[in-house]
C-alpha positions in Angstrom: 89.6 61.6 108.5 89.9 64.0 111.4 90.4 66.9 109.0 87.3 66.0 107.0 85.2 65.8 110.2 86.5 69.2 111.4 85.8 70.8 108.0 82.4 69.2 107.7 81.4 70.4 111.2 82.6 73.9 110.5 80.6 74.0 107.2 77.4 72.9 109.0 77.8 75.5 111.7 78.5 78.2 109.1 75.5 77.1 107.0 73.3 77.2 110.1 74.4 80.7 111.0 73.8 82.0 107.5 70.4 80.5 107.5 69.6 82.1 110.9 70.5 85.5 109.5 68.3 84.9 106.5 65.4 84.0 108.7 66.0 87.1 110.8 65.8 89.3 107.6 62.6 87.5 106.7 61.1 88.5 110.1 62.0 92.2 109.7 64.7 94.4 108.5 65.7 95.5 112.0 66.0 91.9 113.3 68.0 91.1 110.2 70.5 93.9 110.8 70.5 93.1 114.6 71.3 89.4 114.0 74.6 90.4 112.5 75.7 91.2 116.1 76.1 88.1 118.4 74.2 89.5 121.4 71.2 90.5 119.3 71.4 87.1 117.4 70.9 85.4 120.7 68.0 87.7 121.5 66.4 86.9 118.1 66.7 83.2 118.8 64.9 83.5 122.2 62.3 85.9 120.9 61.5 83.9 117.7 62.4 80.4 118.7 59.8 78.7 116.4 61.3 80.4 113.4 64.9 80.2 114.3 65.0 76.7 115.7 65.6 75.0 112.4 68.8 77.0 111.8 70.0 76.5 115.4 69.5 72.7 115.1 71.5 72.6 111.9 74.4 74.6 113.6 74.1 72.3 116.6 74.5 69.2 114.4 77.7 70.7 113.0 79.2 70.6 116.5 79.1 66.8 116.6 81.6 66.1 113.8 83.6 69.1 114.9 84.1 67.7 118.4 84.7 64.2 117.1 87.3 65.5 114.6 89.1 67.5 117.3 89.1 64.5 119.6 90.7 62.3 117.0 93.3 64.9 116.2 94.2 65.3 119.9 94.6 61.5 120.2 97.4 61.2 117.5 98.7 64.7 117.0 98.3 66.8 120.1 101.0 69.3 119.1 99.2 70.1 115.9 95.9 70.7 117.8 97.6 72.9 120.3 99.1 75.0 117.4 95.7 75.3 115.8 93.9 76.4 119.0 96.7 78.8 120.0 95.8 80.9 116.8 99.5 81.7 116.3 99.0 80.9 112.6 96.9 84.1 112.4 99.9 86.2 113.3 102.1 87.5 110.4 105.3 85.4 110.0 108.3 87.2 111.3 111.1 87.1 108.8 114.5 86.3 110.2 117.2 88.9 109.4 119.0 88.1 106.2 122.6 86.9 106.6 123.6 88.5 103.3 122.9 91.8 101.7 121.9 90.7 98.2 120.4 93.4 96.1 119.4 92.1 92.7 117.0 93.5 90.2 115.5 91.4 87.4 113.9 88.0 86.9 114.7 84.3 86.5 112.6 82.3 84.0 110.2 85.3 83.9 109.7 85.3 87.7 111.1 87.7 90.3 114.2 86.3 91.9 115.0 87.2 95.5 117.9 84.9 96.7 118.4 84.6 100.4 121.6 82.4 100.1 124.8 83.0 98.2 128.2 81.4 98.2 131.3 81.1 96.1 133.1 77.9 97.2 135.4 75.6 95.2 135.0 77.8 92.1 131.2 77.6 92.0 129.0 80.7 92.6 125.5 79.8 93.8 122.5 82.1 94.4 119.5 80.3 95.9 115.9 81.2 96.7 114.3 78.9 99.3 115.6 76.7 102.1 114.6 73.2 100.9 116.9 70.6 99.3 115.8 71.9 95.9 115.7 75.6 95.6 112.6 77.4 94.3 114.9 79.2 91.9 118.7 79.0 91.7 121.6 80.3 89.6 124.8 78.3 89.6 128.0 79.6 87.8 131.0 77.2 87.7 134.2 79.1 87.0 136.9 77.5 84.9 139.3 77.5 87.8 138.9 77.9 91.6 139.7 81.4 92.7 141.2 82.9 95.8 140.9 86.6 96.7 139.2 89.0 94.3 137.1 87.8 91.4 137.0 89.6 88.0 135.0 87.9 85.2 133.7 89.5 82.0 131.9 87.4 79.3 130.1 88.6 76.1 127.8 86.5 73.9 130.3 86.2 71.1 133.1 84.9 73.4 134.3 81.3 73.0 136.8 79.1 74.7 137.0 78.1 78.3 134.1 80.1 79.8 132.1 79.7 83.0 129.2 77.2 82.9 125.9 78.9 83.8 123.0 76.8 85.1 119.5 78.1 86.0 116.9 76.0 87.7 113.4 76.5 89.0 110.9 74.3 90.9 107.2 74.8 90.1 104.6 74.0 92.8 103.3 70.9 91.0 106.7 69.5 90.3 108.8 67.0 92.4 112.1 67.8 90.7 113.3 71.2 89.4 113.8 72.0 85.7 117.3 73.1 84.8 119.0 74.8 81.8 122.7 75.0 81.3 124.8 77.3 79.0 128.5 77.2 78.2 128.4 80.4 75.9 126.1 82.9 74.4 125.4 84.9 77.5 126.6 88.2 79.2 128.3 88.0 82.6 130.1 90.5 84.7 131.5 89.8 88.1 133.6 92.2 90.2 133.9 90.8 93.7 136.2 91.9 96.5 137.1 89.9 99.6 135.6 91.2 102.9 136.7 89.8 106.2 136.2 87.3 107.6 134.7 85.1 104.8 132.7 87.1 102.3 133.0 88.4 98.7 131.1 91.6 97.9 130.6 93.3 94.6 128.8 93.8 91.3 126.8 91.0 89.6 125.3 91.2 86.1 123.9 88.3 84.1 121.9 88.3 80.9 120.9 85.0 79.2 119.4 84.6 75.7 115.8 85.8 75.4 114.2 82.4 75.5 115.4 81.9 79.1 113.7 85.1 80.4 116.6 85.7 82.8 118.2 89.1 83.4 119.8 90.1 86.8 121.8 93.1 87.8 122.9 94.5 91.2 125.2 93.9 94.1 125.7 90.6 95.9 127.3 89.4 99.1 128.6 85.8 99.1 130.1 83.4 101.6 133.5 82.0 100.6 133.2 79.0 103.0 130.6 77.4 105.2 131.8 79.0 108.5 129.8 81.7 110.3 131.2 84.4 112.5 129.8 86.2 115.5 131.8 89.2 116.8 134.8 88.1 114.7 134.9 84.6 116.1 133.7 81.3 114.5 130.1 80.5 115.5 130.4 76.9 116.7 126.6 76.7 116.9 126.3 76.6 113.1 125.7 73.2 111.5 128.2 72.5 108.7 131.1 70.3 107.9 133.4 73.4 107.9 132.3 74.2 111.5 133.1 70.6 112.6 136.5 70.7 110.8 137.3 73.9 112.6 136.3 72.5 116.0 138.3 69.3 115.5 141.5 71.1 114.3 141.4 73.5 117.2 140.9 70.6 119.6 143.8 68.6 118.1 146.1 71.6 118.1 145.6 72.1 121.8 145.6 68.4 122.7 149.0 67.7 121.0 150.3 71.3 121.8 151.2 71.9 118.1 149.8 74.0 115.3 151.1 71.6 112.7 147.7 69.8 112.4 146.0 69.0 109.1 142.6 67.3 109.0 142.9 64.7 106.3 139.5 63.1 106.3 136.2 63.9 107.9 133.6 61.0 107.6 130.1 61.7 106.3 127.8 63.3 108.8 124.1 63.9 109.0 123.2 67.4 110.2 121.5 68.8 112.2 122.4 66.5 115.2 123.1 66.8 118.9 126.1 64.4 119.0 128.4 62.8 116.4 130.7 59.8 117.0 133.5 60.1 114.4 136.7 58.4 113.3 139.0 61.2 112.2 142.1 61.0 110.1 144.7 63.8 110.6 148.4 64.5 110.2 149.9 65.8 113.4 153.5 67.1 113.1 153.7 65.1 109.8 152.6 61.9 111.4 149.3 60.2 110.3 146.8 59.7 113.2 143.4 58.0 113.4 141.4 59.2 116.4 137.9 58.4 117.7 136.1 61.6 118.7 132.7 62.3 120.2 131.4 65.7 119.3 128.5 67.2 121.2 126.4 70.3 120.7 125.1 72.4 123.5 123.1 75.6 123.5 125.7 77.5 125.5 128.9 76.5 123.7 127.9 75.0 120.4 129.9 72.1 119.0 132.9 70.8 121.0 134.8 67.6 121.6 133.7 65.6 124.7 136.3 65.8 127.4 138.1 68.8 125.9 139.8 70.5 128.8 143.1 71.4 127.1 144.5 74.9 127.5 145.0 77.4 124.8 148.2 77.3 122.8 150.9 79.9 123.4 150.9 82.7 120.8 153.3 82.4 117.9 156.6 84.4 118.5 158.1 86.5 115.8 161.0 84.0 115.3 158.5 81.2 114.8 156.5 83.2 112.3 159.7 84.0 110.4 160.8 80.4 110.2 157.3 79.3 109.0 157.2 82.0 106.3 160.4 80.7 104.7 159.6 78.7 101.5 160.2 75.0 101.8 162.2 73.1 99.2 160.1 71.8 96.4 160.8 68.3 95.2 160.7 68.6 91.3 160.0 64.8 91.0 156.9 65.0 93.2 154.0 63.7 91.3 150.8 65.8 91.0 147.6 64.4 92.6 145.6 62.2 90.3 142.6 63.9 88.8 139.7 61.5 89.4 137.5 63.3 86.9 139.4 61.5 84.1 137.5 58.5 82.7 134.9 59.0 85.5 131.6 57.1 84.8 128.6 55.7 86.6 130.1 52.2 86.3 133.4 53.3 87.9 131.4 55.0 90.7 129.5 51.8 91.4 132.5 49.5 91.3 134.6 51.7 93.6 132.4 54.2 95.6 134.9 54.8 98.3 137.3 56.5 95.8 134.7 59.3 95.1 133.4 59.6 98.7 132.3 63.2 99.6 133.2 64.6 96.2 130.9 67.1 94.4 128.9 65.7 91.5 126.1 66.8 89.2 123.5 64.2 88.2 120.9 64.5 85.4 117.9 62.1 85.2 116.3 60.7 82.1 113.4 63.2 82.7 115.8 66.2 82.4 115.9 67.1 86.1 119.3 67.9 87.6 120.7 67.6 91.1 124.1 68.7 92.5 125.7 67.8 95.8 128.3 65.6 97.4 128.4 61.8 96.9 127.7 60.1 100.2 127.8 56.5 99.0 125.6 53.7 97.7 122.8 52.4 100.0 121.8 48.8 100.5 119.4 48.9 97.5 122.1 50.1 95.2 120.9 53.7 94.9 123.2 56.7 94.5 123.0 59.0 97.6 123.7 62.7 96.9 123.8 65.2 99.8 123.5 69.0 99.7 124.2 71.6 102.3 121.1 73.8 103.0 122.9 76.9 104.4 121.5 77.0 107.9 119.0 74.2 107.7 121.5 71.4 107.9 121.9 68.9 105.1 119.5 66.8 103.1 119.9 63.6 101.0 118.5 62.6 97.7 118.6 59.0 96.3 118.6 58.0 92.6 118.4 54.6 91.0 121.2 54.0 88.5 118.7 53.2 85.7 117.1 56.7 86.0 120.5 58.5 85.7 121.2 59.7 82.1 124.4 61.6 82.9 126.7 61.9 85.9 129.6 64.4 86.2 132.4 64.7 88.7 133.0 68.3 89.5 136.3 68.3 91.4 139.6 66.3 91.2 
């Protein structure tokens, strides 16, 4: 209502001013030209009041709904009114410096593609344009096996067998969910990526999909290999991600128990961004399982840290200790391999035992053909499936789906 009043008032004022200029041109050409300048407009109103008063009254009537609309806006959203009156929206938006040097030429679905985010984590290469939960345009390439170190992949349209899955998706302005297309063969792909310290992969990227997809991209990419960020060679504890929290917790436990033999077993689901997190953490310390309550707090000066952390730094590892740690441990040939939870996975199994698949990566396809990919965060009180996705700097966002609108669900990791 307040927006309509403000808009209506501005239209009446503008109509009155245009009418005033037309009356001035009707009086004489000189007065018409002079009325285009505010001081001379006022002089014309005073000199020819009888002629100009109708336009002035109309403009004055427009001030009434304008003032009422601004008053209503100030009563329930003063920050928005302050932002409008400050005129900062007239200034050009300052683009933040890009974290990654991605130089791609070509198009995705017939539109220019300029990704700001890129990563290759757990065997999935992702290039995203846009910061929202659903990217405006995105390419996702799932490699057959997770990789460590350099990546070299070459695929031709005639190749068959175990090939990377390629998925392209785009979100049009009038759509709520993105459209997605997935290919398992019939495309051209070239990847030649080299590790770059501390946590990046840099190299050539070339992708050509069949003509109906209107997608051809070629150039150089820079990708994150995990969700840590570094400043001057040190982990940036201000960055909101699960990897940052895991790093902070492991560092804290190592100093608290004076041992480097610390392995974080389970980190409960978290909602980021946040100022504090109260967590129950499971870890193995010197081979012994531990369950510890921790309160993590984030400050502007130090980023994420555990409350009450005043433990000193660990002593550096000596050459003898490093030698003993580098010796291979005996392998138990009878040790069983971890169970692959992707086997016989289904929506019914997920609903019957959600804790078994907590925080695992999944891909969901709805009956309308839309796809969403993220980590399973549980089932809410209304029985809806909750999927959460990291937004690379903007925290994490959740998306809920009713079981009856899910046509296909796929578990993406063991």
